Structure formats: structure tokens, C-alpha cells
C-alpha positions in Angstrom: -0.4 -1.9 42.4 -3.2 -3.8 40.7 -3.8 -2.7 37.1 -7.3 -3.1 35.5 -6.7 -4.0 31.8 -9.0 -2.3 29.3 -9.2 -1.9 25.6 -10.2 1.6 24.4 -12.3 2.3 21.3 -11.0 5.7 20.3 -12.5 6.0 16.8 -13.7 9.6 16.4 -12.7 10.5 20.0 -10.3 13.3 20.8 -7.0 12.4 22.3 -4.6 15.1 23.5 -0.9 14.7 23.1 1.3 17.2 25.0 4.7 17.3 23.5 6.1 17.0 19.9 9.4 15.2 20.3 10.6 11.6 20.0 8.1 10.1 22.5 5.2 11.7 20.8 6.5 10.5 17.4 6.4 6.9 18.8 3.0 7.2 20.4 0.9 9.0 17.8 0.9 6.4 15.0 -0.9 3.8 17.2 -3.5 6.5 18.2 -4.1 7.3 14.6 -4.4 3.7 13.7 -7.1 3.3 16.4 -9.0 6.1 14.7 -8.5 8.7 17.4 -8.8 12.4 16.6 -5.4 13.5 17.7 -4.4 17.0 18.7 -0.8 17.9 19.6 0.0 20.8 21.8 3.7 21.7 21.6 5.9 24.7 20.6 7.8 22.4 18.2 7.3 19.2 16.2 9.6 16.5 14.9 9.7 16.3 11.0 7.7 13.0 11.2 4.9 14.6 13.2 4.9 17.7 11.0 4.4 15.3 8.0 1.3 13.9 9.7 0.0 17.5 10.2 0.7 18.4 6.6 -1.2 15.3 5.5 -4.2 16.3 7.6 -4.1 13.3 9.9 -3.9 15.4 13.1 -4.0 18.9 14.3 -1.3 20.9 16.0 -1.5 23.9 18.4 1.9 25.6 18.2 2.2 26.7 21.8 2.6 25.5 25.3 -0.1 23.6 27.2 -2.9 25.3 29.1 -5.2 23.4 31.4 -8.2 24.2 29.2 -6.7 21.9 26.5 -7.9 18.9 28.5 -11.5 19.8 28.2 -13.2 17.4 25.7 -10.4 14.9 25.6 -11.0 11.2 26.2 -7.4 10.5 26.9 -4.2 12.5 27.5 -0.7 11.5 26.6 2.1 13.5 28.3 5.2 13.2 26.1 7.5 15.8 27.6 10.5 15.4 30.0 9.9 18.5 32.1 8.4 17.1 35.4 6.8 20.4 36.5 5.1 20.9 33.1 4.1 17.2 33.0 2.6 17.5 36.5 0.5 20.5 35.3 -1.0 18.4 32.5 -1.6 15.5 34.9 -3.3 17.7 37.4 -5.6 19.2 34.7 -6.5 15.7 33.5 -7.2 14.5 37.1 -9.5 17.5 37.6 -11.6 16.7 34.5 -11.6 12.9 35.2 -9.6 12.1 32.1 -7.1 9.3 32.1 -3.5 10.5 31.6 -0.4 8.6 30.4 2.9 10.1 31.5 6.1 9.2 29.7 8.2 10.8 32.4 6.7 9.2 35.5 4.6 6.0 35.3 3.8 6.2 39.0 2.2 9.6 38.6 0.1 8.4 35.6 -3.4 7.2 35.7 -3.0 5.0 32.6 -0.1 3.0 31.2 0.7 2.1 27.6 1.4 -1.6 27.4 3.9 -3.5 25.3 1.8 -4.6 22.3 2.0 -7.2 19.6 -0.5 -7.7 16.8 -1.2 -10.9 14.9 -3.9 -10.4 12.3 -7.1 -9.6 14.3 -5.4 -10.5 17.6 -3.9 -7.8 19.7 -1.9 -8.7 22.9 -1.0 -6.0 25.5 1.3 -6.7 28.4 2.0 -4.7 31.5 4.2 -5.7 34.4 4.1 -3.4 37.3 6.2 -0.7 35.6 8.9 -3.1 34.5 8.9 -2.2 30.8 11.7 -4.5 29.8 10.0 -7.5 31.3 6.7 -6.6 29.7 8.4 -6.4 26.3 10.1 -9.8 26.9 6.8 -11.4 27.6 5.2 -9.7 24.6 8.0 -11.1 22.4 7.4 -14.6 23.8 3.7 -14.3 23.0 4.4 -12.9 19.5 6.7 -15.8 18.7 4.0 -18.3 20.0 1.4 -16.6 17.8 3.6 -16.7 14.7 4.3 -20.5 15.2 0.7 -21.5 16.2 -1.7 -23.0 13.7 -3.9 -20.4 12.1 -7.6 -20.1 13.1 -9.8 -21.5 10.4 -12.1 -19.0 8.6 -10.2 -15.9 9.3 -9.6 -15.1 5.6 -11.6 -15.4 2.5 -11.0 -15.2 -1.2 -7.6 -14.9 -2.8 -4.4 -13.3 -1.6 -1.7 -12.4 -4.2 1.4 -12.5 -2.2 4.9 -11.5 -3.2 7.5 -14.0 -1.9 10.5 -11.7 -2.5 13.7 -12.3 -4.5 14.6 -15.7 -3.2 15.6 -15.5 0.5 12.7 -16.9 2.4 13.2 -14.4 5.1 12.5 -11.5 2.7 8.8 -12.3 2.4 6.8 -9.7 4.3 5.4 -10.5 7.8 1.9 -10.2 6.4 2.7 -12.4 3.5 4.1 -15.1 5.8 1.0 -14.9 8.1 -1.4 -15.3 5.2 0.6 -18.2 3.8 0.3 -19.9 7.2 -3.5 -19.5 7.0 -3.9 -20.8 3.4 -6.1 -23.7 2.5 -4.7 -23.7 -1.1 -1.3 -22.4 -2.3 -0.6 -21.8 -6.0 3.1 -21.1 -6.4 5.6 -20.2 -9.1 8.9 -21.8 -9.7 10.8 -18.8 -8.3 9.2 -19.1 -4.9 11.7 -20.0 -2.1 11.3 -23.7 -1.5 11.7 -23.3 2.3 8.5 -21.3 2.4 6.7 -24.3 0.8 8.2 -26.6 3.3 6.4 -24.7 6.1 2.9 -25.4 4.7 0.6 -27.4 6.9 0.2 -31.0 5.7 -3.5 -30.5 4.8 -2.8 -27.6 2.5 -3.5 -28.2 -1.2 -0.4 -27.2 -3.2 -0.6 -26.4 -6.9 2.8 -26.0 -8.7 2.0 -23.4 -11.4 5.2 -24.3 -13.2 3.9 -27.8 -13.9 0.6 -26.8 -15.5 0.7 -28.0 -19.1 -0.3 -26.1 -22.3 1.3 -22.9 -23.5 1.9 -19.8 -21.4 -1.5 -18.2 -22.2 -3.4 -21.4 -21.6 -1.5 -22.1 -18.4 -2.4 -18.6 -17.1 -6.1 -19.3 -17.9 -5.8 -22.5 -15.9 -4.2 -20.7 -12.9 -7.0 -18.1 -13.0 -9.6 -20.9 -13.1 -8.0 -22.7 -10.1 -7.9 -19.5 -8.0 -11.5 -18.6 -8.7 -12.8 -22.2 -8.3 -11.1 -22.9 -5.0 -12.2 -19.5 -3.6 -15.8 -20.0 -4.6 -15.6 -23.4 -2.8 -15.0 -21.3 0.4 -11.2 -22.0 0.6 -8.7 -19.3 1.3 -6.2 -19.3 -1.6 -2.8 -17.8 -1.6 -1.2 -17.1 -5.0 2.5 -17.0 -4.1 4.7 -15.3 -6.6 8.4 -14.6 -6.8 9.3 -11.0 -6.2 6.3 -8.6 -6.4 3.0 -9.9 -7.8 2.6 -6.8 -10.0 6.2 -6.6 -11.4 6.1 -8.8 -14.5 4.2 -11.4 -12.5 0.8 -11.3 -14.2 -0.7 -10.5 -10.8 -2.9 -7.9 -12.5 -4.4 -10.5 -14.8 -5.2 -12.8 -11.8 -6.7 -9.9 -9.8 -9.0 -9.0 -12.7 -10.1 -12.6 -13.2 -11.0 -12.9 -9.5 -12.8 -9.6 -9.5 -14.8 -10.5 -12.5 -15.9 -13.7 -10.7 -16.8 -11.8 -7.6 -13.9 -13.2 -5.6 -12.3 -10.8 -3.1 -8.6 -10.2 -3.7 -6.0 -9.0 -1.3 -2.6 -7.9 -2.7 0.5 -8.2 -0.6 3.5 -6.5 -2.2 6.8 -8.3 -2.3 10.4 -7.2 -2.4 11.3 -7.1 -6.1 14.5 -8.5 -7.4 14.9 -5.5 -9.7 16.0 -3.5 -6.6 17.0 -6.2 -4.2 19.4 -8.2 -6.3 21.6 -5.2 -7.3 21.5 -3.9 -3.7 22.7 -7.3 -2.3 25.5 -7.2 -4.8 26.5 -3.7 -3.5 24.9 -1.8 -6.4 22.4 1.0 -5.6 20.0 1.6 -8.4 20.1 5.3 -7.6 23.0 7.2 -6.0 23.4 10.9 -5.2 25.3 12.7 -8.0 25.3 9.6 -10.2 21.7 8.5 -11.0 18.4 10.2 -10.2 16.2 7.7 -12.0 16.0 4.0 -12.7 13.8 2.1 -15.2 12.9 -1.6 -15.0 12.1 -3.4 -18.2 11.4 -6.9 -19.2 13.9 -8.5 -21.6 12.0 -11.7 -22.3 11.2 -10.3 -25.8 14.1 -9.2 -28.0 14.2 -5.5 -29.0 13.4 -6.1 -32.6 10.4 -8.3 -32.0 7.0 -7.0 -33.1 5.5 -7.6 -29.7 8.0 -5.6 -27.8 6.5 -2.6 -26.0 9.9 -1.2 -24.8 11.1 2.1 -26.3 14.8 1.1 -26.5 15.7 4.4 -28.3 14.4 6.4 -25.3 16.2 4.1 -22.8 19.5 4.6 -24.7 19.2 8.4 -24.3 18.6 8.1 -20.5 21.4 9.0 -18.1 19.9 6.9 -15.2 20.0 3.3 -14.4 18.4 0.6 -16.5 17.5 -2.7 -14.9 16.5 -5.6 -17.1 14.6 -8.6 -15.8 14.3 -11.9 -17.7 16.8 -10.6 -20.2 19.7 -13.0 -20.1 18.7 -14.9 -23.2 18.4 -11.7 -25.2 21.2 -9.8 -23.5 23.4 -9.7 -26.6 20.6 -8.2 -28.7 19.6 -5.8 -26.0 23.2 -4.5 -25.6 23.5 -4.2 -29.4 20.3 -2.2 -29.7 21.2 0.2 -26.9 24.6 0.8 -28.4 23.0 1.3 -31.8 20.6 3.9 -30.3 23.5 5.9 -28.8 24.4 4.4 -25.4 28.1 4.1 -25.0 29.6 0.6 -25.2 31.8 1.6 -22.2 28.7 2.1 -20.0 29.2 0.0 -16.8 27.1 -3.1 -16.6 26.6 -5.8 -14.0 24.7 -9.1 -13.8 23.5 -10.6 -10.6 22.4 -14.3 -10.6 19.9 -15.6 -8.0 20.2 -12.6 -5.8 19.6 -13.1 -2.0 20.1 -16.8 -2.2 23.1 -19.0 -1.3 23.7 -19.3 -5.1 24.1 -15.6 -5.7 26.8 -14.7 -8.2 27.6 -11.4 -9.8 30.0 -10.0 -12.5 30.8 -6.5 -13.6 31.6 -5.5 -17.2 30.6 -3.0 -19.8 27.6 -2.8 -22.0 29.7 -3.7 -25.0 31.2 -6.8 -23.4 28.6 -8.0 -20.8 26.9 -10.6 -23.0 30.2 -12.3 -23.8 31.2 -12.1 -20.1 28.0 -13.7 -19.0 28.5 -16.6 -21.4 32.1 -17.1 -20.3 31.2 -17.0 -16.6 28.3 -19.5 -17.1 25.8 -17.1 -15.5 22.3 -18.6 -15.8 18.7 -17.4 -15.1 17.2 -16.0 -13.0 19.5 -13.0 -13.2 19.1 -9.3 -13.1 21.1 -7.0 -15.4 22.0 -3.5 -14.3 23.3 -0.9 -16.8 24.5 2.5 -15.7 27.1 4.4 -13.8 25.8 3.1 -10.5 27.7 -0.1 -11.1 30.9 2.0 -10.3 29.2 3.1 -7.1 29.2 -0.5 -5.8 30.3 -0.9 -2.2 
């Protein structure tokens, strides 16, 4: 059988999906992403599809299919495993000259869903005479080739604020890695995984933000200037930051500076060490029956400093989990303040150094003894401090 490949523009066009089970759950998101007006006809829906209905993203007719449902549809997806019922839908689609995809019988369908991979603006669809596994294998080969191929110049403009994750280079998002491969200029922090920088193209301008002189405030102004200046020159700039750009990373300041200069900004969230480091040490920041809340604070300023914006008294009264970033230097004073405000010195505490890397280390102690334990163990920054009963829930 010879298949004629075609891309459909479904924006604003009605697509009928018959069936509300697992197959429909897999098919519907791509239809919604293509802008289709999706209507599902089915007596029942999976919770995921019901969530889409509740959010107003599609409509649901809570009943069995009738042939008149096909009228006005541009495409029909049959997502049921009853051959007789599926044939009824297929016949109605044929009568109204509407293409029909059948999950139960590809040979009886008039359209097939290909194996798809997307790489930026590039979409690749693969069919192989009904051999789904082979099509998926070819798709994966193409996807790998696209990931490793040089980026096309001019695809991106402005500045991208990209979170690099907690330290393991594989924990950057797929989108973050793709944008990094397309960058003309990369401005990176010291906590960015070095292996990511080793993958940059030779012609990429690399700016090490950690080596910019002056004080912290002046250095930030210089970083802002570089981002804006290079972007105005027409270069695509990636500001690569450890963790998430907006979690104690001054990403907001950089986004504002770019916006004020008329430079478009794209924010790519990253995996934050405040959650990842404890998790990789076997500590969940929330746990059923133990903690229903967690708070992340910066500990780079001691509790008694005039510039501190943290309400330590309120944190001491909490029953949930407290995660402290950049607090190793001030850990003793932080623990003393929490205890003084009423937190029990016997509260479990843990410290995770360089989480997600080959240098990861962790220790468990109590709030009253953790600062001394850190010193004795030689734990060094970057490290995440976790305070709360979830430390006992560690796996």
C-alpha cells in the first residue's frame, strides 16, 4: 500500500474522537496542541480526559456514538476496541468523505497516525506500512540525529534564561539543551555543569559570570549589559544558570533588564536543587502524614542581619519542611535562631552536598547538632539543608 504523506492544519477545525479510554488519552493532547476543536463521544472518560473537559479545552458528549456525530468533522479518531462499533464509525466517516483513524484496525482506516518527533520548529512523521515498531525505531534514529546536528542559524533571537539543573548535566531540560546548542553567546554561572559547556560549538562566545570583577551588584549590572548588548547585536544569548533561573538566581533582574531594553526573553525553568538534592539523598520534601508543606529560604544572610527578609519566627512555628539554600556558612546561627523561636533542637536535619553529582555527600543529624556535624564531616558548599520530620522518612 502506498501512503500519501500530508500535514494537516487543524486550528479551529472540529475533530471527532470516539472513545474515552487510554488510546484517546494518548491521542488527544497532540490534537489540542495542533489547535483542533476536539469533541469526544463516549459514555465514560479517563480522569486525564475529564480534566481536559473541566479545563474547557474540549467538549464531551456522554453517550454512545451515532452516525450524525461525523457531520461537520474534518477528521475522526476511533479510539475503541469494539470492532463492530468501530466499523460503524468508520462507515459513517466514509459516507461523509471524512478521513478516519482507527486504533483497532489500521487496514480498515483511511488515515494513519505516524510516529512523530519534534525538534524546535521541525516535525518529523514516520510511517512504515503498518509496522509501528519499525516506524518508531526510524523516528528515534531521526530524533537522535536532530539532537546531535548543528543548529540552524537564525532560529532564535534575544535572550534565553535557562536553568541548568542541580549539577548532573543530564538534568537540564530537553528544551534547555536544545537552546544551548543554538546559542551564539553563553553566559554561565559557576554552578553550571562543566560537561554542558564542553558541548558548546567552538565559535560560541563564552562568558564566565563568576570571573566578572567588581562587587556582586556591579557584576550583576555587567551581566545585564552583556546580555542586552549581545542580543541587540543580533546574537542569540543563553544565560545558563544553576538550578532554576528564578530560585535565588537573579533571573528576574536579568529578565527585567532585557525587557526594559526591548530584548525578547524566553525563560526555561530548571530542576531546582531545593527539591532535587534532598530527593537524590532519599529525602522527600513532603510526605503523606508527615509534612504537607515545605518552604525554601536563602541562608546567605544570617537571621539577625538587618537585610534579612526571612520571618524566622514564623518558620520556627511551622510543622512542615524547611529547606535552606546557600546557608552553610550561617548554619549555626540559623539553627540557634530557629531553636530560640521555639523549634525543638531534636528536630531531624540533613545536609546534602553537591546533590546529583559524583561528589554528592549527605549527613543526618538534628537541628541542635547539625552545624557541628557539618564542620566535623567537612561538608562544603554548595549544599542544601533540610529541616523537618521528612528526614526520618528517608528511603
